[in-house]
C-alpha positions in Angstrom: 92.6 -11.1 -26.9 89.1 -10.1 -26.3 88.1 -12.4 -29.2 89.8 -15.2 -27.6 88.2 -14.7 -24.3 84.9 -14.6 -25.9 85.5 -17.9 -27.7 86.7 -19.6 -24.5 83.5 -18.2 -22.8 81.3 -19.2 -25.6 82.9 -22.8 -25.5 82.3 -23.0 -21.8 78.6 -22.4 -22.2 78.3 -24.8 -25.1 80.0 -27.5 -23.1 77.7 -27.0 -20.2 74.9 -28.4 -22.3 76.6 -31.8 -22.2 76.9 -32.0 -18.4 75.0 -34.6 -16.4 72.5 -32.1 -15.2 71.2 -31.5 -18.7 71.1 -35.3 -19.6 67.3 -35.5 -19.0 66.8 -32.8 -21.7 68.7 -34.9 -24.3 66.6 -38.0 -23.3 63.5 -35.8 -23.9 64.7 -34.9 -27.3 65.2 -38.5 -28.1 61.8 -39.3 -26.7 60.2 -36.7 -28.9 62.0 -38.1 -32.0 60.7 -41.6 -31.2 57.1 -40.4 -30.7 57.3 -38.4 -33.9 58.4 -41.4 -35.9 55.8 -43.6 -34.2 52.9 -41.2 -34.6 52.6 -38.6 -37.4 49.9 -36.7 -35.3 52.5 -36.1 -32.6 54.7 -34.0 -34.8 52.0 -31.7 -36.1 52.3 -28.1 -35.0 48.8 -28.2 -33.5 49.6 -31.2 -31.2 52.9 -29.6 -30.1 51.2 -26.3 -29.2 48.5 -28.3 -27.4 51.2 -29.9 -25.2 52.4 -26.4 -24.2 48.8 -25.3 -23.4 48.2 -28.4 -21.3 51.6 -27.8 -19.4 50.5 -24.4 -18.3 47.9 -25.6 -15.8 50.0 -28.1 -13.9 53.1 -25.8 -14.0 51.1 -23.0 -12.2 49.8 -25.5 -9.7 53.1 -26.7 -8.5 55.4 -23.6 -8.3 54.7 -23.4 -4.5 55.4 -27.0 -4.0 58.7 -26.6 -5.9 59.9 -24.1 -3.3 58.4 -26.0 -0.3 60.4 -29.2 -1.5 63.5 -27.1 -1.7 63.3 -26.3 2.0 63.1 -30.1 2.8 59.4 -30.0 3.5 56.5 -31.3 1.4 53.0 -30.2 0.3 50.4 -32.8 -1.0 47.4 -30.6 -0.8 47.8 -28.7 -4.1 45.5 -31.0 -6.2 42.6 -31.0 -3.7 42.9 -27.2 -3.1 42.7 -26.7 -6.9 39.6 -29.0 -7.0 37.9 -27.0 -4.2 38.6 -23.7 -5.9 37.2 -25.2 -9.1 34.1 -26.2 -7.3 33.7 -22.8 -5.6 34.2 -21.0 -9.0 31.4 -23.0 -10.5 29.2 -22.3 -7.4 29.8 -18.6 -7.5 29.2 -18.4 -11.2 25.9 -20.4 -10.8 25.0 -17.8 -8.2 25.3 -15.0 -10.7 28.6 -13.5 -9.8 30.9 -12.1 -12.4 34.2 -13.8 -13.3 36.3 -11.1 -11.6 34.5 -11.3 -8.3 34.4 -15.1 -8.6 38.2 -15.2 -9.1 38.9 -13.1 -6.1 36.5 -14.9 -3.8 37.6 -18.5 -5.0 41.3 -17.8 -4.8 41.0 -16.1 -1.5 39.1 -19.1 0.0 41.5 -21.6 -1.5 44.5 -19.6 0.0 43.2 -20.1 3.5 44.1 -23.8 3.2 47.7 -22.7 3.0 47.3 -20.8 6.2 46.1 -24.0 7.8 48.9 -26.0 6.5 51.4 -23.4 7.6 50.1 -23.2 11.1 50.2 -27.0 11.5 53.6 -27.4 10.2 55.2 -24.3 11.6 53.7 -23.7 14.9 52.2 -27.2 16.0 55.3 -29.1 14.4 53.2 -31.5 12.4 55.0 -33.6 9.9 54.4 -31.7 6.6 53.1 -34.8 4.9 50.5 -35.4 7.5 49.5 -31.7 7.8 49.0 -31.2 4.2 47.3 -34.5 3.6 44.9 -33.6 6.4 44.2 -30.1 5.0 44.0 -31.3 1.4 42.1 -34.5 1.5 40.6 -34.0 4.9 39.3 -30.4 4.6 39.5 -29.1 1.0 38.2 -32.2 -0.7 35.6 -32.9 1.9 34.2 -29.4 1.8 34.2 -29.4 -2.1 32.2 -32.6 -2.0 29.8 -31.2 0.6 29.2 -28.0 -1.3 28.8 -29.8 -4.7 26.9 -32.8 -3.2 29.7 -35.0 -4.6 28.6 -34.1 -8.2 30.3 -32.2 -11.0 28.9 -28.7 -11.3 28.7 -27.6 -15.0 28.9 -24.1 -16.1 28.6 -22.2 -19.4 31.6 -21.4 -21.5 33.6 -18.6 -20.1 33.4 -15.1 -21.6 35.8 -13.7 -24.2 38.6 -12.6 -22.1 38.7 -15.8 -19.8 38.3 -18.0 -22.9 41.2 -16.3 -24.6 43.4 -16.9 -21.5 42.8 -20.7 -21.5 42.4 -21.3 -25.2 43.6 -18.3 -27.1 47.0 -18.0 -28.8 49.5 -15.3 -29.6 51.4 -15.7 -32.8 50.4 -19.4 -32.6 51.8 -19.8 -29.0 49.1 -20.7 -26.4 48.4 -17.6 -24.1 48.1 -19.7 -21.1 51.7 -21.0 -21.6 53.0 -17.5 -22.3 51.5 -16.3 -19.0 52.9 -19.5 -17.2 56.4 -18.8 -18.7 56.2 -15.1 -17.5 55.3 -16.3 -14.0 58.2 -18.8 -14.0 60.8 -16.2 -15.2 59.7 -13.9 -12.4 59.9 -16.6 -9.8 63.4 -17.7 -11.3 64.7 -14.1 -10.6 63.4 -14.2 -7.1 64.8 -17.7 -6.4 68.2 -16.9 -7.8 68.7 -13.2 -7.3 67.3 -12.4 -3.9 68.6 -13.1 -0.3 65.3 -14.7 0.5 65.7 -17.1 -2.4 69.1 -18.1 -0.9 67.6 -18.6 2.6 65.0 -20.9 1.0 67.6 -23.3 -0.1 69.7 -22.8 3.0 66.6 -24.2 5.0 66.8 -27.3 2.9 70.5 -27.8 3.4 71.0 -27.1 7.1 68.1 -26.1 9.4 70.4 -25.8 12.5 72.8 -23.4 10.7 69.9 -21.2 9.4 68.7 -20.8 13.0 72.0 -19.9 14.2 72.3 -17.4 11.3 69.1 -15.7 12.5 67.0 -16.6 9.4 63.3 -16.5 10.3 62.4 -20.1 9.3 58.7 -19.7 10.6 58.0 -16.7 8.4 59.6 -18.3 5.2 57.7 -21.6 5.7 54.4 -20.0 6.5 54.7 -17.8 3.4 55.5 -20.7 1.2 52.6 -22.7 2.2 50.2 -19.8 1.6 51.9 -19.1 -1.7 51.6 -22.8 -2.7 47.7 -22.7 -1.9 47.4 -19.3 -3.8 49.0 -20.8 -7.0 47.0 -24.0 -6.7 43.8 -21.9 -6.3 44.6 -19.9 -9.4 45.2 -23.1 -11.2 41.8 -24.5 -10.0 39.9 -21.4 -11.4 41.8 -21.9 -14.8 40.8 -25.6 -14.8 37.1 -24.8 -14.4 37.3 -22.3 -17.2 39.0 -24.8 -19.3 36.6 -27.7 -18.8 33.4 -25.6 -18.0 32.8 -27.5 -14.8 33.9 -27.8 -11.2 34.8 -31.4 -10.1 35.4 -32.1 -6.4 37.2 -35.3 -7.2 39.7 -34.2 -9.9 42.5 -33.3 -7.4 43.8 -36.9 -7.1 44.7 -36.8 -10.9 47.3 -34.1 -10.1 48.9 -35.9 -7.2 51.4 -38.0 -8.9 52.1 -35.6 -11.8 52.9 -32.8 -9.4 55.3 -34.6 -7.2 56.9 -36.2 -10.3 57.5 -32.9 -12.1 59.1 -31.2 -9.1 61.5 -34.0 -8.3 62.1 -34.6 -11.9 63.1 -31.0 -12.4 65.5 -31.4 -9.5 67.6 -33.4 -11.8 68.0 -30.4 -14.2 69.7 -27.0 -13.9 70.3 -27.1 -10.1 71.3 -30.7 -9.8 69.7 -32.2 -6.7 67.7 -29.1 -5.8 64.1 -28.5 -6.7 63.9 -25.2 -8.7 61.3 -23.5 -10.8 63.1 -23.7 -14.3 63.6 -27.4 -13.6 60.0 -27.9 -12.6 58.8 -26.1 -15.8 61.0 -28.4 -18.0 59.7 -31.4 -15.9 56.0 -30.4 -16.6 56.7 -30.2 -20.3 58.6 -33.5 -20.3 55.7 -35.1 -18.5 53.2 -33.6 -20.9 55.2 -34.9 -23.9 55.3 -38.4 -22.3 51.6 -38.5 -21.7 50.7 -37.1 -25.1 53.0 -39.4 -26.9 51.9 -42.7 -25.1 48.3 -41.7 -25.7 48.9 -41.2 -29.4 50.7 -44.5 -29.5 47.6 -46.2 -28.0 49.4 -47.4 -24.7 47.3 -48.1 -21.6 47.0 -45.4 -19.1 48.8 -47.4 -16.4 51.9 -47.4 -18.6 52.3 -43.8 -18.1 51.8 -44.0 -14.4 54.5 -46.8 -14.2 57.0 -44.4 -16.0 55.9 -41.5 -13.8 56.4 -43.6 -10.7 59.9 -44.6 -11.8 60.9 -41.0 -12.6 59.5 -39.9 -9.1 61.6 -42.4 -7.3 64.7 -41.5 -9.3 64.2 -37.9 -8.7 63.7 -38.3 -5.0 66.8 -40.4 -4.8 68.8 -37.7 -6.5 67.5 -34.9 -4.2 68.2 -37.0 -1.1 71.7 -38.0 -2.1 72.5 -34.3 -2.9 71.3 -33.2 0.4 73.4 -35.8 2.2 76.4 -34.7 0.2 75.8 -31.0 1.1 75.5 -31.8 4.8 78.8 -33.9 4.7 80.5 -31.0 2.9 79.1 -28.5 5.2 77.7 -26.3 2.4 75.8 -23.3 3.7 76.1 -19.8 2.4 73.9 -16.8 3.5 74.2 -13.6 1.5 
């Protein structure tokens, strides 16, 4: 009887792989097969591992955005905060500071922008899009340009430990991706196994109900904006180490990608809800897409068109899911 129960349970888990929420994963596998056939370079182990390494940076940058989007808010400052932190990293290193001190100072300064965003959204009731746009493009990017004089600040290659983090491998797997995966698994446990994680999704489903339940909306949102800026700042330091320069204008290149992977990830695992594992898969999907199109010689705008379509589709899925949850009155507080 136990064997039968095990078979039924195993059958259930296998069948889940063919549910609609995993459809995008199957599309990705098909996409990889097409790229592998079209470009022999794509299927080489070195290229596939490079896709994972490139995924790590964006994945770290948008963890906070994932949870903010899950609450029904938005944050578009992550790219500019990363650019600001990258510039400050280059400035501090040029001034002779060590990498550890530079890391602490740069990430600390970048996190302050999250405090600004949180105050505007939580206490002054600014629309989140306007608040984070003002903090990102208005403050972070402007200060970065002022400090750098609008130019790229080049630095020498990072020392051994830092270099190993961004370029090293462990049994052939990029260390940066291993660190990213560890961060995501920890965040996944927090998201799915804690009361605060449940409150996070409750905010996105029914704000009025959360207030009546006594959930501290202000504290959660404030913490999320600071957390988002913190992770974006860490990504900015890693970016500077990776390209050996601080660029005040690089933030815009992450804008579309960040929003796309978060809402794309909302179509995976937790259907209609932004979630960290979905975001990680979304980042990998986008990295595969960009890498494959580049190897096939497609123009840059082709990738942006596809990203735009995926973003719109992801946003529609999230909005429809929220409307359905509101109609059904879904709201659970542990």
